[in-house]
N, C-alpha and C positions, 0 to 999 in steps of 0.2 A: 682744545677742540671746538668749544663753543665760539671762541673768538674767530676761528677759521670759518665756521658756518655763517657767522654774521657778516664777515667780509665777502664771502661768496654770494650771500643773499643780497647784500647792498650792491655788488657789482651787477648782478642780474637785473635788479630794479632800475639801475642807471644805464642799462645797455643801450646802444644806438637804436635797436629795434623798439624798445620801450619808449625812448625819447621821440622817435619818429612817429609812433602811433599817437602819442600825446600831441605832437605837432599837427598831425592830420585832424585830430578832434577839434583843435582851435580853428584850423582853416575851414572846416565844414561850417562853423558858425558864421564866418564872414566878418568883415569889419576890421581886419588885421592888416598890418604892414609886414611884408616879407623882404628881408635883405637877402638877395640871391647872389651867391658867388657864381660868376660865369662858368659855363661847362668846361670840360677838359681842353686845355690848350697845350700846344707844344712849347718846349723850351722852359727855361727857369725864370727869365726876366726879359723885358723888352730891350732891344739894342739901344745904344747911346743915341743914335740918330732917329729915334722914334718920332713919327709925325702922325698926329691923331687923325689927319685927313687921308692917310695913305696906308691901307691895310698891309702892303708888302713890307712896311717898316716895323710891323708889330708882331707880337705873338698872336697866333690865330687858333681857332678850334681845330682839333684833329678830327679825323673821321669818327673816332670813338666819342669825341666831344659833341659832334653833331647828333649822333645817335642818342647820347645821354640827354641832350637838350630836347630832342623830339620826345623821348620817353617821359621826361619830367613834365613836359607840356600835356601829354596824354593823361598822366596821373593827376595833375592839377585839375584838369577838366572833369575828371570823373570822381575825384575824392574830396574836392574842396568846393566852397562857394565860388561863384563866378569871379574871375579876375576882372576887376573894374577898370584898372589902368596899369600900364607898364611904363616905368621910367627906366632909362638906361644910361650908363656911362657912354661917352662918345666913342670908346674904343671898339674896334671891330669884333673882338671876341665876345663882348657883351651884347652888341647889336645882333650878332649872328645867333647868340643864345636865344635872344628874344624872337628872332625870325623863325627858328626851328621849334621853339616851345609854344609860341602863341600864334602861329600861322598868320591869320588875317589881321590880328590886332597889332597895328603899327606902334612901336614904342616911341615915347616922347624922350628926346635926349635931355639929360639933366647933368650939366657940367660938374656939379658938386659930386657926382658919383664917379668921376674920373679918379685915377690914382692920386693919393694925397701928395702934395708937394713936400720937399725936404724942409722948407721954412716952417717952423712950429706955429707962427702966427697965422700964416696962410692956411696951414692944415687945420688949425682950430676954427678958423672962419668957415672953411669948407664943411667941417663936421657940423658946425652950428646950423648951416644951411640945410643939411640933411635932416637934422633933428627938427627943425622948423617945418619941413615938408611932412615929416611923420606926424607931428602935432596937428597939422592942418587937415589930415585925412579923416573923413567921417563917413565913408561910404558903407554900404551894406555888403558889398563884395569885398575882395581883397586887393590891396595895392602891392604890386611887385616892383622892387627897385633892384635892378641888376647892376652889380658893382664888382669890386675887387677885394681880395683877401685882406689887404692892409686897411682898407676902409672899414670893413666889418670888425676887424680886430680892434681898431682904434675906438669905434663906436660902442662895442659890446664886450670886449675882452675875449670873445669867442674866435678861435682859429678854424674857419670852415674849410671843408674839403671842396674841391671843384664841384660845382653843381649843387652845393648844399644850401638849404633855405634856413634862415634864422628869423624867427617870428618875433617882432618887437612891438613895444608900445612906449610912447614918450613918458618919462618920469621926471618932471621938472625940465632941466636942461640936458638930461641924459636919456639914453635908451635902456629899457629893461628887457632882457630876453625872457620870452614867455614859452618858447618851444623851438624845436629844430626838426627839420625833415631832411634825411639823407637819401639821395637818389643814387643808388649804386649802378 
C-alpha cells in the first residue's frame, strides 16, 4: 500500500501541469532558450517531393494548429519575459507557427533548425550548429527556436508534442533540459 501511494505521489509531482508551471517559472526569469516544436500540422510526414520553398509540397498547420500557435503566443507574452528573438526552420509549418505566435516579430530563418538529414555526419554537424547558437545566447529575454520533433529528440532526448516548448541550456557540447511547457 505504501509503495502504491509513493508511486501515485511521484506521478503527481511529475505531471505535465507541474512540469509546465516549473517551465513558466523559468521563462519569467528570462535569459533562456526555448526549442519549440511547430504547432499542429496535418499528416504524418512530408511527401517525398518536399520543397522547402514551396508550402504546397509540405505538411502545413491545420486550423487547430493556427489557433494553438496564436494561443501559445498570447501565453508567452503574458506569462514569460519578453521574447528577444525568434529563429525558425525554413519549413512553412515552423514559419507559420512564428507568424501566429509572435505577430509582428519576424522570425530569422536558421537552416540548422530544418529537419535533420539521414546522413549521421551531416545531422551531427547540424546539431552542433544549434548547440553553438544556444551557447552564444546571452539576452535578458528569451530566445525561441522553432523546429521539428526529430531535432528536439536528437538534441535533448525529449519527444515533444506539437506546440510544446522545451527550455534548454548548453552543457558543454550538449543541451540540458531545464523545463517544459505544454500548450494544449
